[in-house]
C-alpha positions as a Markdown table, in Angstrom:
| # | Residue | x | y | z |
|---|---|---|---|---|
| 1 | Unk | -20.6 | 0.1 | -20.5 |
| 2 | Unk | -18.8 | -3.0 | -21.7 |
| 3 | Unk | -17.2 | -6.2 | -20.4 |
| 4 | Unk | -13.6 | -6.9 | -21.2 |
| 5 | Unk | -11.2 | -9.8 | -20.9 |
| 6 | Unk | -8.4 | -9.2 | -18.4 |
| 7 | Unk | -5.7 | -10.5 | -20.7 |
| 8 | Unk | -6.9 | -8.2 | -23.6 |
| 9 | Unk | -6.8 | -5.2 | -21.3 |
| 10 | Unk | -3.3 | -6.2 | -20.1 |
| 11 | Unk | -2.1 | -6.5 | -23.7 |
| 12 | Unk | -3.6 | -3.0 | -24.5 |
| 13 | Unk | -1.8 | -1.4 | -21.5 |
| 14 | Unk | 1.5 | -2.9 | -22.6 |
| 15 | Unk | 1.0 | -1.6 | -26.1 |
| 16 | Unk | 0.1 | 1.9 | -24.9 |
| 17 | Unk | 3.2 | 2.0 | -22.7 |
| 18 | Unk | 5.7 | 0.5 | -25.1 |
| 19 | Unk | 4.4 | 2.9 | -27.8 |
| 20 | Unk | 5.6 | 5.6 | -25.4 |
| 21 | Unk | 9.1 | 4.1 | -25.0 |
| 22 | Unk | 8.5 | 2.2 | -21.7 |
| 23 | Unk | 10.3 | -1.1 | -22.0 |
| 24 | Unk | 8.1 | -4.2 | -22.2 |
| 25 | Unk | 9.1 | -5.7 | -18.9 |
| 26 | Unk | 8.2 | -2.6 | -17.0 |
| 27 | Unk | 5.0 | -2.1 | -19.0 |
| 28 | Unk | 4.0 | -5.7 | -18.1 |
| 29 | Unk | 4.4 | -4.8 | -14.4 |
| 30 | Unk | 2.1 | -1.7 | -14.7 |
| 31 | Unk | -0.4 | -3.7 | -16.7 |
| 32 | Unk | -0.5 | -6.5 | -14.1 |
| 33 | Unk | -1.0 | -4.0 | -11.3 |
| 34 | Unk | -3.7 | -2.0 | -13.0 |
| 35 | Unk | -5.7 | -5.0 | -14.2 |
| 36 | Unk | -5.4 | -6.8 | -10.9 |
| 37 | Unk | -7.0 | -3.8 | -9.2 |
| 38 | Unk | -9.9 | -4.1 | -11.7 |
| 39 | Unk | -10.2 | -7.8 | -11.2 |
| 40 | Unk | -10.4 | -7.3 | -7.4 |
| 41 | Unk | -13.1 | -4.7 | -7.7 |
| 42 | Unk | -10.9 | -1.7 | -7.1 |
| 43 | Unk | -11.5 | 0.1 | -10.4 |
| 44 | Unk | -10.5 | 3.4 | -9.0 |
| 45 | Unk | -6.9 | 2.1 | -9.1 |
| 46 | Unk | -7.2 | 0.1 | -12.3 |
| 47 | Unk | -7.0 | 0.8 | -16.0 |
| 48 | Unk | -9.0 | 4.1 | -15.5 |
| 49 | Unk | -5.6 | 5.6 | -14.5 |
| 50 | Unk | -3.9 | 4.7 | -17.8 |
| 51 | Unk | -4.9 | 7.9 | -19.7 |
| 52 | Unk | -3.4 | 10.2 | -17.1 |
| 53 | Unk | -0.3 | 8.0 | -16.9 |
| 54 | Unk | 0.1 | 8.2 | -20.6 |
| 55 | Unk | -0.3 | 12.0 | -20.7 |
| 56 | Unk | 2.3 | 12.5 | -18.0 |
| 57 | Unk | 4.8 | 10.2 | -19.8 |
| 58 | Unk | 4.2 | 12.3 | -23.0 |
| 59 | Unk | 4.9 | 15.5 | -21.0 |
| 60 | Unk | 8.0 | 14.0 | -19.4 |
| 61 | Unk | 6.6 | 14.3 | -15.8 |
| 62 | Unk | 6.7 | 10.4 | -15.6 |
| 63 | Unk | 10.1 | 9.0 | -16.8 |
| 64 | Unk | 9.4 | 6.2 | -19.3 |
| 65 | Unk | 12.9 | 4.7 | -18.7 |
| 66 | Unk | 14.1 | 5.7 | -15.2 |
| 67 | Unk | 17.5 | 5.1 | -13.8 |
| 68 | Unk | 16.4 | 3.7 | -10.5 |
| 69 | Unk | 19.2 | 4.0 | -7.9 |
| 70 | Unk | 19.0 | 1.4 | -5.1 |
| 71 | Unk | 21.6 | 1.7 | -2.3 |
| 72 | Unk | 22.0 | -0.7 | 0.6 |
| 73 | Unk | 22.5 | 0.9 | 4.0 |
| 74 | Unk | 23.6 | -1.5 | 6.6 |
| 75 | Unk | 22.4 | -5.1 | 6.5 |
| 76 | Unk | 18.6 | -4.6 | 6.2 |
| 77 | Unk | 17.9 | -1.1 | 4.8 |
| 78 | Unk | 17.5 | 0.0 | 1.2 |
| 79 | Unk | 17.1 | 3.5 | 0.0 |
| 80 | Unk | 15.7 | 4.0 | -3.5 |
| 81 | Unk | 15.6 | 6.9 | -5.9 |
| 82 | Unk | 12.9 | 6.2 | -8.5 |
| 83 | Unk | 14.0 | 8.9 | -11.0 |
| 84 | Unk | 10.3 | 9.9 | -11.5 |
| 85 | Unk | 9.5 | 6.5 | -13.0 |
| 86 | Unk | 6.1 | 4.9 | -13.0 |
| 87 | Unk | 5.2 | 4.2 | -9.4 |
| 88 | Unk | 4.5 | 0.5 | -10.1 |
| 89 | Unk | 7.8 | 0.0 | -11.8 |
| 90 | Unk | 9.8 | 1.8 | -9.0 |
| 91 | Unk | 8.0 | -0.1 | -6.2 |
| 92 | Unk | 8.2 | -3.5 | -7.9 |
| 93 | Unk | 12.0 | -3.2 | -8.5 |
| 94 | Unk | 12.6 | -2.1 | -4.9 |
| 95 | Unk | 10.6 | -5.1 | -3.6 |
| 96 | Unk | 12.6 | -7.5 | -5.8 |
| 97 | Unk | 15.8 | -6.1 | -4.3 |
| 98 | Unk | 14.4 | -6.2 | -0.7 |
| 99 | Unk | 13.0 | -9.7 | -0.7 |
| 100 | Unk | 16.4 | -11.5 | -0.8 |
| 101 | Unk | 17.6 | -9.2 | 2.0 |
| 102 | Unk | 14.6 | -10.1 | 4.2 |
| 103 | Unk | 15.2 | -13.8 | 3.6 |
| 104 | Unk | 18.8 | -13.4 | 4.7 |
| 105 | Unk | 18.4 | -11.1 | 7.7 |
| 106 | Unk | 14.8 | -11.5 | 8.7 |
| 107 | Unk | 13.6 | -8.0 | 7.8 |
| 108 | Unk | 14.1 | -5.4 | 5.1 |
| 109 | Unk | 13.1 | -1.8 | 5.3 |
| 110 | Unk | 12.8 | 0.0 | 2.0 |
| 111 | Unk | 12.5 | 3.8 | 1.7 |
| 112 | Unk | 11.6 | 5.1 | -1.8 |
| 113 | Unk | 11.6 | 8.7 | -3.0 |
| 114 | Unk | 11.1 | 10.4 | -6.4 |
| 115 | Unk | 8.4 | 8.0 | -7.4 |
| 116 | Unk | 4.8 | 8.5 | -8.7 |
| 117 | Unk | 1.3 | 7.0 | -8.0 |
| 118 | Unk | 1.9 | 3.3 | -7.6 |
| 119 | Unk | -1.7 | 2.1 | -7.7 |
| 120 | Unk | -3.2 | -0.2 | -5.1 |
| 121 | Unk | -0.9 | -0.9 | -2.1 |
| 122 | Unk | -2.4 | -4.4 | -1.9 |
| 123 | Unk | -0.6 | -5.3 | -5.0 |
| 124 | Unk | 2.8 | -5.2 | -3.2 |
| 125 | Unk | 1.4 | -7.1 | -0.3 |
| 126 | Unk | 0.4 | -9.9 | -2.7 |
| 127 | Unk | 3.9 | -10.0 | -4.1 |
| 128 | Unk | 5.4 | -10.3 | -0.6 |
| 129 | Unk | 2.9 | -13.0 | 0.4 |
| 130 | Unk | 3.9 | -15.1 | -2.6 |
| 131 | Unk | 7.4 | -15.2 | -1.0 |
| 132 | Unk | 6.0 | -16.2 | 2.5 |
| 133 | Unk | 6.7 | -12.7 | 3.7 |
| 134 | Unk | 4.6 | -10.5 | 5.9 |
| 135 | Unk | 4.7 | -6.8 | 4.8 |
| 136 | Unk | 3.7 | -3.3 | 5.8 |
| 137 | Unk | 3.4 | -1.0 | 2.8 |
| 138 | Unk | 2.7 | 2.8 | 2.9 |
| 139 | Unk | 2.7 | 5.6 | 0.4 |
| 140 | Unk | 2.1 | 9.3 | 0.6 |
| 141 | Unk | 0.0 | 11.2 | -1.9 |
| 142 | Unk | -0.9 | 14.7 | -3.0 |
| 143 | Unk | -2.8 | 16.8 | -0.4 |
| 144 | Unk | -6.3 | 15.6 | 0.1 |
| 145 | Unk | -7.1 | 15.4 | 3.9 |
| 146 | Unk | -7.2 | 18.5 | 6.1 |
| 147 | Unk | -5.5 | 18.5 | 9.5 |
| 148 | Unk | -8.0 | 17.9 | 12.2 |
| 149 | Unk | -10.0 | 21.1 | 12.6 |
| 150 | Unk | -8.8 | 22.5 | 9.3 |
| 151 | Unk | -10.7 | 22.9 | 6.0 |
| 152 | Unk | -7.7 | 22.9 | 3.5 |
| 153 | Unk | -6.2 | 19.7 | 2.2 |
| 154 | Unk | -2.7 | 19.2 | 3.6 |
| 155 | Unk | -2.0 | 15.4 | 4.0 |
| 156 | Unk | -2.6 | 12.8 | 1.3 |
| 157 | Unk | -5.1 | 10.0 | 1.6 |
| 158 | Unk | -2.0 | 8.0 | 2.6 |
| 159 | Unk | -2.9 | 4.4 | 2.4 |
| 160 | Unk | -1.3 | 1.8 | 4.7 |
| 161 | Unk | -1.5 | -1.9 | 3.8 |
| 162 | Unk | -0.6 | -5.2 | 5.6 |
| 163 | Unk | -0.1 | -8.6 | 4.0 |
| 164 | Unk | 0.1 | -12.0 | 5.7 |
| 165 | Unk | 0.4 | -15.2 | 3.7 |
| 166 | Unk | -2.1 | -18.0 | 4.3 |
| 167 | Unk | -1.4 | -21.4 | 2.8 |
| 168 | Unk | -4.3 | -22.8 | 0.7 |
| 169 | Unk | -6.7 | -19.9 | 1.1 |
| 170 | Unk | -6.8 | -16.2 | 0.4 |
| 171 | Unk | -4.0 | -14.2 | 2.1 |
| 172 | Unk | -4.9 | -11.7 | 4.7 |
| 173 | Unk | -4.6 | -8.4 | 2.8 |
| 174 | Unk | -5.6 | -5.2 | 4.7 |
| 175 | Unk | -5.4 | -2.1 | 2.5 |
| 176 | Unk | -6.9 | 1.1 | 3.8 |
| 177 | Unk | -6.5 | 4.8 | 3.2 |
| 178 | Unk | -6.4 | 7.3 | 6.0 |
| 179 | Unk | -9.3 | 9.0 | 4.3 |
| 180 | Unk | -12.9 | 7.9 | 4.7 |
| 181 | Unk | -12.7 | 6.9 | 1.0 |
| 182 | Unk | -10.0 | 6.7 | -1.6 |
| 183 | Unk | -9.7 | 9.9 | -3.5 |
| 184 | Unk | -9.8 | 7.8 | -6.7 |
| 185 | Unk | -13.5 | 7.0 | -6.0 |
| 186 | Unk | -14.3 | 10.7 | -5.9 |
| 187 | Unk | -12.4 | 11.2 | -9.2 |
| 188 | Unk | -14.4 | 8.3 | -10.7 |
| 189 | Unk | -17.7 | 9.8 | -9.5 |
| 190 | Unk | -16.8 | 13.1 | -11.0 |
| 191 | Unk | -15.9 | 11.4 | -14.3 |
| 192 | Unk | -19.2 | 9.5 | -14.3 |
| 193 | Unk | -21.3 | 12.5 | -13.2 |
| 194 | Unk | -22.7 | 10.9 | -10.1 |
| 195 | Unk | -23.1 | 12.2 | -6.6 |
| 196 | Unk | -21.1 | 11.0 | -3.5 |
| 197 | Unk | -22.2 | 10.5 | 0.1 |
| 198 | Unk | -22.1 | 13.9 | 1.9 |
| 199 | Unk | -19.9 | 12.5 | 4.7 |
| 200 | Unk | -17.0 | 11.8 | 2.3 |
| 201 | Unk | -15.7 | 15.3 | 1.7 |
| 202 | Unk | -16.0 | 19.0 | 2.3 |
| 203 | Unk | -15.9 | 21.8 | -0.3 |
| 204 | Unk | -13.5 | 24.8 | -0.2 |
| 205 | Unk | -15.9 | 26.5 | 2.3 |
| 206 | Unk | -15.4 | 23.6 | 4.8 |
| 207 | Unk | -19.0 | 22.4 | 4.4 |
| 208 | Unk | -20.0 | 18.8 | 3.5 |
| 209 | Unk | -20.8 | 18.2 | -0.2 |
| 210 | Unk | -22.2 | 15.4 | -2.3 |
| 211 | Unk | -20.9 | 17.0 | -5.5 |
| 212 | Unk | -17.6 | 15.2 | -6.4 |
| 213 | Unk | -16.3 | 18.1 | -8.4 |
| 214 | Unk | -16.7 | 20.4 | -5.5 |
| 215 | Unk | -15.2 | 17.8 | -3.2 |
| 216 | Unk | -12.1 | 17.7 | -5.5 |
| 217 | Unk | -11.7 | 21.4 | -4.9 |
| 218 | Unk | -12.0 | 20.9 | -1.2 |
| 219 | Unk | -10.8 | 18.0 | 1.0 |
| 220 | Unk | -11.5 | 14.4 | 1.7 |
| 221 | Unk | -12.4 | 13.7 | 5.3 |
| 222 | Unk | -10.2 | 11.4 | 7.4 |
| 223 | Unk | -11.6 | 8.0 | 8.4 |
| 224 | Unk | -12.5 | 7.8 | 12.1 |
| 225 | Unk | -12.1 | 11.6 | 12.6 |
| 226 | Unk | -9.0 | 12.5 | 14.5 |
| 227 | Unk | -7.7 | 8.9 | 14.4 |
| 228 | Unk | -7.6 | 9.0 | 10.6 |
| 229 | Unk | -5.8 | 12.3 | 10.7 |
| 230 | Unk | -3.2 | 10.7 | 13.0 |
| 231 | Unk | -2.8 | 7.7 | 10.7 |
| 232 | Unk | -2.3 | 10.0 | 7.7 |
| 233 | Unk | 0.4 | 11.9 | 9.6 |
| 234 | Unk | 2.2 | 8.8 | 10.6 |
| 235 | Unk | 2.2 | 7.5 | 7.0 |
| 236 | Unk | 3.4 | 10.9 | 5.8 |
| 237 | Unk | 6.4 | 10.8 | 8.1 |
| 238 | Unk | 7.3 | 7.2 | 7.1 |
| 239 | Unk | 6.8 | 7.7 | 3.3 |
| 240 | Unk | 7.7 | 11.4 | 2.9 |
| 241 | Unk | 10.1 | 12.5 | 5.6 |
| 242 | Unk | 12.0 | 9.3 | 6.4 |
| 243 | Unk | 12.5 | 8.5 | 2.7 |
| 244 | Unk | 13.6 | 12.0 | 1.6 |
| 245 | Unk | 10.5 | 12.4 | -0.6 |
| 246 | Unk | 8.2 | 15.4 | -0.7 |
| 247 | Unk | 5.5 | 15.8 | 1.9 |
| 248 | Unk | 2.0 | 17.2 | 2.1 |
| 249 | Unk | 1.3 | 20.2 | -0.1 |
| 250 | Unk | 4.8 | 19.9 | -1.7 |
| 251 | Unk | 3.7 | 16.8 | -3.6 |
| 252 | Unk | 2.4 | 17.5 | -7.1 |
| 253 | Unk | -0.7 | 15.8 | -8.2 |
| 254 | Unk | -0.6 | 13.9 | -11.5 |
| 255 | Unk | -4.0 | 15.5 | -12.2 |
| 256 | Unk | -2.6 | 19.0 | -11.8 |
| 257 | Unk | -2.2 | 20.6 | -15.2 |
| 258 | Unk | -0.3 | 23.8 | -14.3 |
| 259 | Unk | 3.1 | 22.2 | -13.6 |
| 260 | Unk | 5.7 | 20.0 | -15.1 |
| 261 | Unk | 7.4 | 19.5 | -11.8 |
| 262 | Unk | 7.9 | 15.8 | -10.7 |
| 263 | Unk | 5.5 | 14.6 | -7.9 |
| 264 | Unk | 8.3 | 13.1 | -5.8 |
| 265 | Unk | 6.0 | 10.7 | -4.0 |
| 266 | Unk | 7.5 | 8.4 | -1.4 |
| 267 | Unk | 6.8 | 4.8 | -0.5 |
| 268 | Unk | 7.9 | 2.7 | 2.5 |
| 269 | Unk | 8.0 | -1.1 | 2.8 |
| 270 | Unk | 8.8 | -3.2 | 5.7 |
| 271 | Unk | 9.3 | -6.9 | 4.8 |
| 272 | Unk | 9.3 | -9.6 | 7.4 |
| 273 | Unk | 10.5 | -13.2 | 6.8 |
| 274 | Unk | 8.0 | -15.3 | 8.7 |
| 275 | Unk | 10.4 | -18.3 | 8.7 |
| 276 | Unk | 12.8 | -16.3 | 11.0 |
| 277 | Unk | 10.0 | -16.3 | 13.6 |
| 278 | Unk | 8.1 | -19.5 | 13.1 |
| 279 | Unk | 8.1 | -22.3 | 10.6 |
| 280 | Unk | 5.7 | -21.3 | 7.8 |
| 281 | Unk | 3.4 | -24.2 | 8.4 |
| 282 | Unk | 3.1 | -23.4 | 12.1 |
| 283 | Unk | 2.4 | -19.7 | 11.4 |
| 284 | Unk | -0.2 | -20.5 | 8.6 |
| 285 | Unk | -1.8 | -23.2 | 10.7 |
| 286 | Unk | -2.4 | -21.0 | 13.7 |
| 287 | Unk | -3.5 | -18.1 | 11.5 |
| 288 | Unk | -6.0 | -20.3 | 9.7 |
| 289 | Unk | -7.4 | -21.5 | 13.1 |
| 290 | Unk | -7.9 | -17.9 | 14.1 |
| 291 | Unk | -9.5 | -16.9 | 10.8 |
| 292 | Unk | -11.8 | -19.9 | 11.1 |
| 293 | Unk | -12.8 | -18.9 | 14.6 |
| 294 | Unk | -13.5 | -15.3 | 13.4 |
| 295 | Unk | -15.7 | -16.6 | 10.6 |
| 296 | Unk | -17.6 | -18.8 | 13.1 |
| 297 | Unk | -18.3 | -15.9 | 15.4 |
| 298 | Unk | -22.0 | -15.2 | 16.1 |
| 299 | Unk | -23.5 | -13.0 | 13.4 |
| 300 | Unk | -25.8 | -10.0 | 13.7 |
| 301 | Unk | -29.1 | -10.1 | 12.0 |
| 302 | Unk | -28.9 | -9.9 | 8.2 |
| 303 | Unk | -25.3 | -11.0 | 7.9 |
| 304 | Unk | -24.9 | -14.3 | 6.0 |
| 305 | Unk | -21.1 | -14.7 | 6.5 |
| 306 | Unk | -18.2 | -13.0 | 8.2 |
| 307 | Unk | -15.3 | -12.3 | 5.8 |
| 308 | Unk | -11.7 | -11.5 | 6.7 |
| 309 | Unk | -9.7 | -8.8 | 4.8 |
| 310 | Unk | -8.5 | -10.4 | 1.5 |
| 311 | Unk | -11.5 | -12.7 | 0.9 |
| 312 | Unk | -13.6 | -10.3 | -1.0 |
| 313 | Unk | -10.7 | -9.4 | -3.3 |
| 314 | Unk | -9.9 | -13.0 | -4.0 |
| 315 | Unk | -13.5 | -13.8 | -4.8 |
| 316 | Unk | -13.9 | -10.9 | -7.1 |
| 317 | Unk | -10.6 | -11.8 | -8.8 |
| 318 | Unk | -11.7 | -15.4 | -9.5 |
| 319 | Unk | -15.1 | -14.3 | -10.8 |
| 320 | Unk | -14.0 | -11.5 | -13.0 |
| 321 | Unk | -11.1 | -13.6 | -14.4 |
| 322 | Unk | -13.9 | -15.7 | -15.9 |
| 323 | Unk | -16.7 | -13.2 | -16.6 |
| 324 | Unk | -14.6 | -10.2 | -17.5 |
| 325 | Unk | -14.0 | -6.7 | -16.2 |
| 326 | Unk | -16.8 | -4.1 | -16.5 |
| 327 | Unk | -15.7 | -0.6 | -17.5 |
| 328 | Unk | -17.9 | 2.5 | -17.3 |
| 329 | Unk | -18.9 | 4.3 | -20.5 |
| 330 | Unk | -16.7 | 7.3 | -19.4 |
| 331 | Unk | -13.6 | 5.1 | -18.9 |
| 332 | Unk | -14.3 | 3.3 | -22.2 |
| 333 | Unk | -14.4 | 6.6 | -24.0 |
| 334 | Unk | -11.2 | 7.9 | -22.5 |
| 335 | Unk | -9.4 | 4.6 | -23.4 |
| 336 | Unk | -10.7 | 4.8 | -26.9 |
| 337 | Unk | -9.5 | 8.3 | -27.3 |
| 338 | Unk | -6.1 | 7.2 | -26.0 |
| 339 | Unk | -6.0 | 4.3 | -28.5 |
| 340 | Unk | -6.7 | 6.6 | -31.4 |
| 341 | Unk | -4.1 | 9.1 | -30.3 |
| 342 | Unk | -1.5 | 6.3 | -30.3 |
| 343 | Unk | -2.9 | 4.6 | -33.4 |
| 344 | Unk | -3.8 | 1.4 | -31.5 |
| 345 | Unk | -6.8 | -0.7 | -31.4 |
| 346 | Unk | -8.8 | -0.8 | -28.2 |
| 347 | Unk | -10.1 | -4.2 | -27.3 |
| 348 | Unk | -13.6 | -4.9 | -28.7 |
């Protein structure tokens, strides 16, 4: 296990992707999204995903240079065809088109199809917050969650994220999957050869398991039982049906080796211009008052401080930007193999 400088890892990601014909601007977006996830303590969505991205680019399942088609429908709606590009690239370009529309009309709804895994949904919330926008961001994913009462994966982990800007302190960033845990954490556990809690997933027989490899053959359980199942279904409708993307078992996993078919993942963004509702200073001031009152709430025994969503990420980011990012031995080895394959140097 080693500790790595964030800028060195970003540079490495850019070199890997540009070596595979991704243009430098797009490569920088992917690098920023992946490394930010690691900085924020969400390594399951960080640089550990680079080897599989690279492999799928090589196979042609991920389009290194997509022709992203963005069409404006009415005054506030964008439909986007990502041409099987890297998910971060497709989503970032769509947001850049949507933000000016939201500033003009107050809202912008963006439906994206023919995309791929786009990393942590929180990344797009942070982009919106920098523009004083509130945002709801959703994406569907390959089948992972069974319908309530079933034992076969049908719906994706289907995260939904919310972002609300706060002046002078960490933004409120709520990023949660409909599953009890992100599938990436089970993938990471399988890679590292460690067990998982038995309430995370079931095996193909429908029984709980603490073996991540068996869990990956079965299904991840929804968070909150039937409520998580309902949330996953709602995100599937927004991200898959409404956008014209694939849904449920018709989405191809980037970890699936037996196909060259595109994943056709869908994303949905709703941008809201706060200034069209309240002056930003008023919105932020009242929000800060509420957050302060939340943090001052009486605490249960053993709790030192109450955090609001977004604080932990911001603290981790600040700390790791100085101390560096820790990568597991397994991830290090995969990245070193990738570097050798592309005749690049992995950061020391």
